[in-house]
C-alpha positions in Angstrom: -16.1 8.9 -17.8 -17.4 7.0 -14.5 -20.4 8.1 -13.5 -21.4 8.5 -9.7 -24.3 5.9 -10.6 -21.6 2.9 -11.3 -19.8 4.3 -7.9 -23.1 3.9 -6.5 -23.8 0.5 -7.5 -20.9 -0.7 -6.9 -20.8 0.6 -3.0 -24.3 -1.3 -2.8 -23.0 -4.2 -3.9 -19.6 -4.5 -1.6 -22.1 -3.3 1.1 -24.0 -6.0 0.4 -21.7 -8.6 0.1 -20.3 -8.0 3.1 -23.9 -8.0 4.8 -24.5 -11.8 3.7 -21.0 -13.1 4.2 -21.1 -11.7 8.0 -24.6 -13.7 8.2 -23.2 -16.8 6.6 -20.2 -16.5 9.1 -22.6 -16.3 12.2 -23.4 -19.7 11.1 -20.0 -21.0 10.0 -17.1 -18.9 12.6 -14.5 -20.7 11.4 -14.4 -20.3 7.7 -11.1 -18.7 6.6 -13.0 -18.3 3.2 -15.9 -16.3 4.9 -13.2 -14.1 6.4 -11.0 -13.3 3.5 -14.5 -13.0 1.6 -15.5 -9.9 4.1 -11.9 -8.3 3.8 -11.5 -8.4 0.1 -15.6 -6.6 0.0 -14.2 -4.3 2.7 -11.0 -3.2 0.5 -13.3 -3.2 -2.8 -15.6 -0.8 -1.0 -12.5 1.4 0.2 -11.3 1.5 -3.0 -14.5 3.0 -4.3 -14.2 5.7 -1.4 -10.9 6.3 -2.6 -12.4 6.7 -6.2 -14.9 9.4 -5.1 -12.2 11.0 -2.8 -14.1 9.6 0.3 -11.0 9.0 2.0 -11.9 8.8 5.8 -14.2 6.5 4.6 -11.9 4.7 2.7 -9.3 4.6 5.6 -11.9 2.8 7.6 -12.8 0.1 5.7 -9.1 -0.4 4.3 -8.7 -0.7 8.4 -11.4 -3.4 8.8 -10.4 -5.5 6.1 -6.8 -5.2 7.3 -7.9 -6.4 11.0 -9.7 -9.4 9.7 -6.8 -10.1 7.1 -4.2 -9.9 10.3 -6.1 -12.5 12.1 -5.9 -15.0 9.4 -1.8 -13.9 8.3 -1.6 -14.8 12.2 -3.4 -18.4 12.2 -1.9 -19.3 8.7 1.7 -17.8 8.8 2.6 -20.1 6.0 0.0 -18.3 3.5 2.1 -15.7 2.2 -1.3 -14.4 0.4 -3.0 -13.6 3.7 0.3 -11.2 4.6 0.5 -10.0 1.2 -3.1 -8.8 1.7 -2.5 -7.5 4.7 0.6 -5.0 3.1 -1.8 -4.0 0.4 -4.4 -2.5 3.1 -1.8 -1.1 5.0 -0.1 0.6 1.9 -3.6 2.0 1.3 -4.1 3.4 4.3 -0.9 5.0 4.4 -1.1 6.3 0.8 -4.9 7.7 1.9 -3.3 9.2 4.8 -0.7 10.7 2.5 -3.7 12.1 0.3 -5.0 13.7 3.3 -1.7 15.4 4.7 -1.6 13.5 7.5 1.8 12.7 6.9 3.1 11.5 10.7 0.1 8.7 10.3 1.4 8.1 6.9 4.7 7.6 7.4 3.8 5.0 10.4 1.8 2.8 8.3 4.3 3.3 5.5 6.8 1.8 7.8 4.8 -1.0 8.9 4.3 -2.2 5.2 8.1 -1.7 4.6 8.7 -3.9 7.8 5.8 -6.5 6.2 7.5 -6.3 3.0 11.1 -7.2 4.5 9.5 -10.6 6.0 8.0 -11.7 2.5 10.9 -10.8 0.7 12.8 -13.2 2.7 10.1 -15.8 2.0 10.0 -15.1 -1.5 13.0 -13.4 -2.8 11.8 -13.6 -6.7 8.7 -12.3 -6.2 8.1 -9.3 -8.6 5.1 -8.1 -7.0 7.2 -8.1 -3.7 9.9 -6.0 -5.0 6.9 -3.7 -6.9 5.6 -3.0 -3.2 8.9 -2.4 -2.2 9.6 0.2 -4.3 6.4 2.1 -4.4 6.5 2.0 -0.5 10.1 3.3 -0.3 9.0 6.1 -2.9 6.3 7.2 -0.4 9.1 7.2 2.4 11.0 9.4 0.0 8.6 12.0 -0.9 7.3 11.9 2.4 10.8 12.7 3.5 11.5 15.1 1.0 8.5 17.2 2.0 9.7 17.5 5.7 12.8 18.9 4.0 15.3 15.9 5.1 16.8 15.9 1.4 19.2 13.1 2.7 17.3 10.7 3.8 14.8 11.1 0.9 17.8 10.7 -1.7 18.3 7.5 0.4 14.8 6.0 0.6 14.4 6.6 -3.4 17.7 5.1 -4.1 16.1 2.2 -2.3 12.6 2.4 -4.7 15.2 2.7 -8.0 16.9 -0.7 -6.7 13.4 -2.2 -6.2 12.1 -0.8 -9.7 15.0 -1.8 -11.6 14.3 -5.7 -10.5 10.9 -5.3 -11.5 11.1 -3.8 -14.9 13.5 -6.3 -15.8 10.0 -8.8 -16.0 7.6 -5.8 -15.9 8.7 -3.5 -18.3 5.3 -1.4 -17.5 6.9 0.5 -14.4 9.6 2.0 -16.9 8.2 5.4 -16.2 7.7 4.8 -12.5 11.3 3.8 -12.5 12.6 7.0 -14.4 10.4 9.5 -12.4 12.2 7.9 -9.3 16.0 8.6 -11.1 15.0 12.1 -11.6 13.7 12.9 -8.3 16.5 10.9 -6.7 19.0 12.9 -9.0 17.6 16.5 -7.8 17.7 15.7 -3.9 21.4 14.1 -4.6 22.1 17.7 -6.2 20.1 19.5 -3.6 22.3 17.3 -0.7 25.9 18.2 -2.3 24.7 22.0 -2.9 24.0 22.0 1.2 27.2 20.3 1.4 29.2 22.9 -0.5 27.9 25.8 1.2 28.7 24.7 4.7 
């Protein structure tokens, strides 16, 4: 088990890293490296808060990271890593909001993530990490729609997730469990849709 003192230490280290880099950034305001470093530390701090169930604090830090990363992505549109980091922060915000049962906000963030992913896949169609993220985002979309009672839309979202997980599993077999779980959920959703159609 991870001790609370370990989380406290990780929090302190991340806060210190942010403080040091922000001080350096005042002296070197054009430094992309420092901007990216601050964003990375914000993201690390958010991850600590997620682990300790401080989800509101996590969301605030993910948003702070995304703000800096969005500036870098706008300044360097050809650097896909910056766009991917914006995506990662957006997906993390969506997941945190989902855990807080703030479904509408989660859906909005997740939809934004999917739009970013479409651009990334268009730029790098063979990227496994992009396809994996698409699968995860469509899986969350499907779950949110399932919870709202829209089984048809949920089934369609899970089908999208399955297609991307299959592409992912071809090169990263470790995600076979995620694929199997999505296939089972999709089967249940399609069965529910068929039952509804028959009853009408």
